[in-house]
N, C-alpha and C positions, 0 to 999 in steps of 0.2 A: 219808177218801177213799182209794181204791185206784187205782193206775195200774200199767200194765206198762212194762217197759223200752222197748218199741217206741213206746208212747205218749209217754213222756218224750223219747225221741230225736226224735220228730216235732216236738215243741214247740221244740226248740233246734237243729234241723238237725244232729243228731249221728249218728255211725256206730257201730253196735252191734258189739261183739266179745264173743260169748258168747250167752246165752240171751235172746232177745227177749221171751219170755213171763214173765221174772222179775217177781214181784209186789212192789210198793212200797206200804207202809202208813205210812211215817214217814221222818224224817231224823235223822241222828246226826252229832256231830263225828267227824272221821276217827279220832281217838284212841280213841273209845268206840263203834265201829261195832256194829250189831246185825243179825241176820238179818231180812230183810224191810224194812230201812231203806236209805236212800240217803245218800251223802256226795259230796264232790268233792275233787280233788287238783289244785292249780294251780301249786304250787311244788316245786322239786327237793328241798327238805328234807323234804317229806312223801312223796316217791316210795316209800320203803321200805314204806309202808302198802299199796301195791299188792299185795304178797305176803302181808300179815298181816291185812288188814281183814276183819271179820266181815260187813260190809255186803253186801247182795245185789247192789247196783248202785253203781258209782262213775262219776261224771262226771270225765273226766281230760283235761287239755291234751295235745294230740297229741305235742308235743315231749318228753313224759315217757315215752312208750311205746316199747318196743323191738320191732323186727321179729322175728317168729316166737316171741315170748314168750307164754306162757299165764298167765292170772291166775285166782285162785279166785272173784273177783266178775265179774259181767257189767260190761263197760266200755262207756261211751258216750263216744266220742272226739270232742272239739270243739277249736276253735282256742284258746279261752280259757275254762277251766273256771270260773273265778271269775265272769266276766260271765254265762256261761250259767246258773250256779246262781242268780245274782241275778234273771235273767229268770223262772226257775221260782218263786222266792219271791214276786215281784210277781204272777204269775199266780195263785198259791195265795191270796194276800191278796184279790185281786179276786173269786175264786170264793166266798170266805166270805160275800161280800155285805155290805151296810151296813144298819144299823137305820133304820127310818122311823117317823114318828108321834110323838105326844106322850104320854109316860108319865104315870101318875097323880101327884098331889101336886107338880105344877109350878106356878110362879106366872109368868104371862106377861101383861104389861100389854096392854090393849086396843089401844094405839097402836103396839105393836111389829109389825113386818112380817116374816113368815117365808116364805121361798121354798118351792118345791115339793120334796117328798121330804126335808124337814128332819127330823132326829131330836132330841128334847129329852128327856133322862133325868129321872127322879124327883128332886124336891127342888132342881131348878135354878130360878134366878130371872132373868127377863129384864125389864129396866126400860123406862121410857117411850121411845118413838121410836127404839128400837133396830131394826136390820135384820139379818137372818140370810139369807145367800145360799142358793140351791138346793143340795140335797145335803149341806149341812153337818151335822156330828154334834156335838151339845152333850150331853156325858155327864152323869150325875147329879152334883148338888151343885156346879154351876158358877154363879157370879154374873156377870151382865153388866149394867153400869151404863147410865145414860141416854145416848141418842144415840150408842151404839156401832154401828159398821158392821162386819160380818163377811162376807167374800166367799163365793164358791162352793166347795163340796167341801173345807171345812175340818174338822179334827178338834180339838175342844176337850175335853180329858180332865178327869176328876173333880177337883174342888178348885181349878180355875183361877178367878182373879178378874180381871175386866177392868173397869177404872174408866171413868167417864164420858168420852165424846167420843173414845175411842180407835178406831183404824181398823185392821182386819185384812184383808189382801188375799185373793186366791183361793189354794186348794190349800195352805193353811198348817196346820201341826200344832203344838199347844201342849200339852205334857205336864203331868201332874198337879201341882197345888199351885203353879204359877207365877203370879206377879202382874204384870199389865200395867197401867201407869199410876199406880202409887203415887206419893206426893209425892217430889220430889227433895230431897236433903239440903241445904237452903238456910236458913241462919240468920245473922243479923247480930249480931255481938257488941255489947252495950250495957253501960252502966254497971252495971246490976243483973242482967245475964244475957244470954241470947240471944233475939233477936226473930225469930220465924219469918217467912220470906219466902214469900208466897203462891205456890203452884205452879199456874199458870193454863193451861198448855199441855196437850199430849196425847202419845200414842205412835202412830206410824204404822208398821205392819209391812207390807212389800210382799209381792208374790206369791211362793209357793213357799218360804217360810221355815219352818224347823223349830226349835222351842225346847224344850229338855229340861225335866226336872222341877225344881221348887224354884228357879227363876230369878226375878229381879226386874228389871224394866225400868221406870225412873222416867219420869214425864211431864216435859215441858219446863217450865221456869219460865215462859217466854213462848215460843210456838212449839212445835215438835215434837221429840221424840226419834225418830230414824228408824232402822229396821232394813231394809237394802236387799234387793232381790230375790235369792232363792236362797241366802241366808245360813243356815248351820246352827250352832246354839248348843247346847252340851252342858248337862249338869245343873249346878246350884249356881253360877250366874253372875250377877254384879251389873253392870248397865249404868245409869249415872247420867243425870241430866237433861241434855237437849240434846245428847247424843252423837249423832253421825251415823255409822252403819256402812254402808259401801257394799255392792256386790253380791258374792255368792258368796264370802263370808268363812266360815271355820270357826274356832270359838272353843271350846277344850277346857275341861273342868270346873274350877271354882273360880277362873276368871279374874275380874278386876274392872277396869272401865273408868270412870275418873272423868269428871266433868262437862265438857261442851262440847268434848270431843275429837272429831276427825274422822278416820275410818278409810276408806281407799280400797277397792279391789276385789281379790278373789282373795288375801286375806291368810290366813296360817295362824298362829293364836295358841295357844300351848301351855297346858297346865294350870297353874293358880296364877300366871299372869302378871298383874302389876299395871301398868296404864297410867295415867300421871298425867293431870290435867285440862288443858284448853286447849292441847293440842298436836295435831299432824297426823301421822298415819301414811300413807305412800304406798300404792301397790298392789304386790301380789306380794311382800310382806314376810313373812319367817318369823321367829317369835320363840320361842326355846327355853323349855321349861317353867321356871317359877319366876323368869323374868327380870323385872326392874323397869325399865320404860321411862319416863324422865323428861324426854325431849326429842324433838322432831320427828324423823321418820325418812323418808329418801328411798325412792323406788321400788326394789324388788328387793333390799333389804338383808336379811341374816340376822343376828340378834342373840342373844347369850348374856349371862348374868350379871345382877347387880343392884348398881349401876345397869348397865343393858344397854349393850353396845357390840359392834362388828362381830365376827362369829364367828371369823374368822382371827386377829385380834388377841387375842381372848379365849383361844383355844387356846394361842397362843404364850406369853401371860402366865401361863396356868395351869401350864404346864411349869415356869416359874420359881417360881411360888408353891409348888408341891409340893416344890421343892428349897430353900425359903427358909431353913430352919435351917442347911443346909450352906453356903449363900451367906454368911449372916451370920457363920458360924464362919470362913470363908475371909477375909472382910473384916477380922474382928478380928485374925486372925493376921497379915495384911498390915500393919495398923496397928501391931501390936506389933513386927513386924520393922522397920518404918520408924522407930519410936521408938528401937529399939535401935541401928539404924544411925546415926541422927543423934547419939546419945550417945557414939559411939565417937570 
């Protein structure tokens, strides 16, 4: 697709400084700009690229521009370049359109119900009594079990597996090779080994949730594992049986949440965080990457370390930890001096 600078400016209510007819055929990162491409500058640290970028058009936050300054690129001045660029990306995605219809080599049970304008890609399998909401996209090689409900305008990418009785809300995205509803890790130790505890529940994913690639969300033993509205889950994440994740949480890659833990709303959980089972995390909690949380957490706390504790205490303790060898040496000297004094 081709756009002029003036067209782009009209989409985001920007002010043009330079050539309004400059033609855009693509986008580039600001560090690797190309002629005919567009990029954006929203932070002071990237402002030097205003003079050096090869991009034909730059979307720039107004506070970064200087009066009476000239630039080699055509500038579209806006209040917030980052948000304006997001608007353009959403528009471009919508303009590409969505696929519709059923491709060859699919297997869809006669009892399954598909809404209007649903797309099902080749080699996908939809089981008995499952329902797919209107406008949803089921990409090739997806498995959907029995009695699954998928809402409107969802995107289920290739290789996803959704087990029986799971429920997906509206406007959800599940990326490639994620598994929804596999058995929870439930085993009873017996005299001759471990006896498997049947996992009879399901997974409920509420509206506007996005789940990355290669994640696993286990079904409840009894009842549901729940992922709350608006939550965003990165790649390579394990969420165990009967976990309840509240609304608008973000969870970074390689985190793991053990069974029957309850998480509140608007939390930020860093990469490789481990959360123990049967505890409660409040709301607006921030957990630093690689922290290990083994006890319940109140609202608004920030945690570092493993086992995790309050961030301020962690930083103060870490200063002492870095100087531990010198502290030990000082203590040894004090003890030696004390012994020598007592012997005199």
